[in-house]
C-alpha angles and dihedrals in degrees: 000000000000117000113249112252112256129208141071126316122232091253090053091049092051091049092052092048092050091049089047091052090049091051092046091048089055092047092048091047089051089048094049090047093049091046092050092047090048093048090048092049092046091050092048090050093049094047092050093047092048092049094049093050092047091055091046093052093048095041094051094055099035090054091055095046109131095014108160103162115261090342091068097100105021133034136042126289124206134177127221095193126117113253092010093180099055115101098254092047101036099108094152096064096081099179124032129164136196134191109217120230132151089256099040097133091167091071117106113264116251089246090059100039099036089223109150099178120073112246112234117255114254095029131105132238131198134203118206126189132183145121129281115262093233128055135117139281126245118249102199144011108293118243122223094283109010136070121202113213131173113251107237099159137026134189113189111237087347089144094057093227100091091271128104125248107246119197090345091301134121139178111286095023119134108239141166131226110206142173125172095278106040144006135203125203114208146153117257109230097179140003128188135175110234113176093323095317121110108221104206118191128195108187124156099280142098130045119327085003130190118288089194107045101170121054100181116262107201114113090233090060096089094168098062109012124093119208128209115297097045117130127240112202136171118246119232134195124199129180124194120199144148122249139146111286134210090272091058090247124115107268139192107243130191120205114203143151119280122188123215103223091202099055099015091231116146119214131174111241135183120243123191108231110170129009122222097026096143103185144358126206123185135186125186128226109226129193103220099170116128086232104038109237100181095251123115108241098184139013115221134175122236098267089055095051121101121214092253092053098066092075089055097054109124099169145008127224111211130201117184123187114205126184133187115269091230128058124226094050096123125045095235136010109296118229116218141176118235129163090359092302130107110231125201112197117221124263111285094030100117098160117138110235137190134182121219119199132186140151117227124199121217104232097205090059104039122093 
């Protein structure tokens, strides 16, 4: 007898294929759901991390605006520089903001600010000035043209001109000498280490140069002379703004001074800090009381500020809009509220967005 044929019938094969497809569809659906959930969670995590870091960067520098050692809250501050009210030389306006538009002629020129990336229209930028937290203490009463400061740190050839960097200072740096009753912003024209003492000169030379080269050095000259115990600190300027980064996404930039250790020249350069920071909105808390009480009475944006009000800014309210780097993160365009307005993104914009808000007090101006 012939053996009976063994195997699967056509119907059995079709049933098994269908069952296999059903199972595979379930597996694929689970995979796609897991992938979507992972992408969403990853986008949320990155947006939150970016927002947190953006707040920290801005808060750190805004808090220190106007720091001038122990003169920060009390005393008078003067500048000996030429053209002290122009943007590059205005070291006594510690906080200044701008709202960026295509016709914003009030914004500093590229040649003055050193900004090489174009800030995005509709965003805000902020300029922060103040002294470094570390420096050196004077050892004797200053003469007419020389400050004597104890050498606490040295960097060989750090100034790029054959001279050492002393206490973080080099010739041509903008610095401040301060005690607890007054402060003077000036340009260093020379610095030399003599037996552990940095002899810092401030004659009428250099760019911008000192309009007032002699301060009066006799101990009896209480108006201009600085006795031993005053601080000498380097002045710094930082600008935060939004521009298109190397990724093509809106990016938070920081513009700050960079020293060429070969030539000693200082230039201001842009640094990309955080990708996908879409916008920045700033309002400034101003003490408008006839007798200042150290409490912000109103918050205004940059366009509403008068020139006289910048010296009365006590705090800065910050709104930062952060979006996911990738599109197609949310299932439909996500509405959000920014700068007191509800925004509906266009069709096809499926970025995840989150707004971060904080208010930062300026320590040098608060009671």
